[in-house]
C-alpha positions as CSV (number, residue, x, y, z in Angstrom):
1,X,1.8,75.6,-201.3
2,X,-1.7,75.8,-200.3
3,X,-3.0,78.1,-197.8
4,X,-3.7,76.0,-195.0
5,X,0.2,74.8,-195.1
6,X,1.6,78.2,-195.1
7,X,-1.3,79.4,-192.2
8,X,0.5,76.7,-190.2
9,X,3.7,77.6,-191.1
10,X,3.1,81.1,-189.5
11,X,1.3,79.5,-186.8
12,X,4.7,77.1,-185.8
13,X,7.2,80.3,-186.4
14,X,4.7,82.3,-184.2
15,X,4.9,79.9,-181.2
16,X,8.4,79.2,-181.4
17,X,9.3,83.5,-181.1
18,X,6.9,83.5,-178.1
19,X,9.0,80.7,-176.4
20,X,12.7,81.6,-177.4
21,X,13.5,82.9,-174.0
22,X,12.7,81.1,-170.9
23,X,13.5,82.2,-167.6
24,X,14.8,79.0,-166.2
25,X,15.6,78.9,-162.3
26,X,19.4,80.0,-160.9
27,X,20.8,78.9,-157.6
28,X,18.7,78.5,-155.2
29,X,15.4,79.6,-157.1
30,X,12.6,77.0,-157.4
31,X,9.5,76.8,-159.8
32,X,6.2,76.8,-158.0
33,X,2.4,77.5,-158.5
34,X,0.4,79.9,-156.7
35,X,-2.1,78.7,-154.4
36,X,-4.1,81.6,-152.7
37,X,-3.5,85.7,-152.8
38,X,-3.7,86.4,-149.4
39,X,-3.7,90.4,-149.7
40,X,-0.8,93.1,-149.2
41,X,1.2,91.5,-152.0
42,X,1.2,87.8,-150.0
43,X,0.4,84.9,-151.7
44,X,1.1,81.2,-150.9
45,X,2.5,79.2,-153.3
46,X,3.6,75.4,-153.8
47,X,7.0,75.4,-155.0
48,X,8.2,71.8,-156.7
49,X,10.6,71.2,-154.0
50,X,7.8,69.9,-152.0
51,X,7.3,73.0,-149.7
52,X,4.5,75.7,-149.3
53,X,6.2,78.9,-149.0
54,X,4.5,82.6,-147.9
55,X,5.9,84.9,-151.1
56,X,5.5,88.4,-152.0
57,X,6.0,90.3,-154.7
58,X,9.1,92.8,-154.0
59,X,8.4,96.6,-154.4
60,X,10.7,97.2,-157.3
61,X,8.3,94.8,-158.8
62,X,5.0,95.4,-158.1
63,X,3.6,97.1,-160.6
64,X,4.7,95.0,-163.3
65,X,4.0,91.5,-162.1
66,X,0.1,90.7,-162.0
67,X,-0.7,87.3,-160.5
68,X,-3.4,84.7,-160.4
69,X,-4.5,81.5,-158.4
70,X,-2.9,78.8,-160.8
71,X,0.0,81.2,-162.5
72,X,3.1,79.3,-162.5
73,X,5.9,81.5,-161.1
74,X,9.4,81.5,-160.4
75,X,10.3,82.1,-156.3
76,X,13.5,83.2,-154.8
77,X,13.6,81.8,-151.1
78,X,14.5,84.2,-148.6
79,X,18.0,83.2,-147.3
80,X,16.7,83.5,-143.4
81,X,13.6,81.2,-143.1
82,X,13.4,80.1,-147.3
83,X,11.8,77.2,-146.0
84,X,8.7,78.9,-145.3
85,X,9.1,82.6,-147.0
86,X,10.2,83.7,-150.3
87,X,10.0,86.6,-153.2
88,X,8.2,85.9,-156.7
89,X,10.7,87.1,-159.0
90,X,8.7,86.4,-162.2
91,X,5.7,85.0,-163.7
92,X,5.8,82.5,-166.8
93,X,2.9,82.5,-169.8
94,X,1.2,79.7,-170.8
95,X,3.4,78.8,-174.1
96,X,6.7,78.9,-171.1
97,X,4.6,76.5,-169.0
98,X,3.6,74.1,-171.9
99,X,7.6,74.7,-173.1
100,X,8.7,73.8,-169.4
101,X,6.5,70.7,-169.5
102,X,7.7,69.4,-172.3
103,X,11.3,69.7,-171.1
104,X,10.5,68.3,-168.0
105,X,11.0,70.9,-165.8
106,X,7.3,71.8,-164.5
107,X,5.3,68.3,-163.9
108,X,1.6,68.5,-163.4
109,X,-0.1,70.0,-159.9
110,X,-3.4,68.6,-158.3
111,X,-4.9,71.4,-157.2
112,X,-6.8,70.4,-153.8
113,X,-9.3,73.1,-152.5
114,X,-9.6,73.1,-148.5
115,X,-12.4,74.5,-146.5
């Protein structure tokens, strides 16, 4: 076995390890893409159920979750005002997003600039 083949196998094994566990939506949770950060741990998220929600990061997760525009997140809509507001409970990594796209759970999102 050549060095290139061995390196390719190690790379494939490493990628498989990185995406071994992907958090999937449960119950009323929805996957979305962060459009804009609004300040005060609030952000606008375009969800894949064709709704745009104002979401926040709950206090227990404020120090653990770091988000940027364009990140793919898992949103849990509120029971009251669920079509307009929600909580961000998880941020997906690039490899996890690639895996979700391969499985068909995430579709391509055209980001529109609003001025």
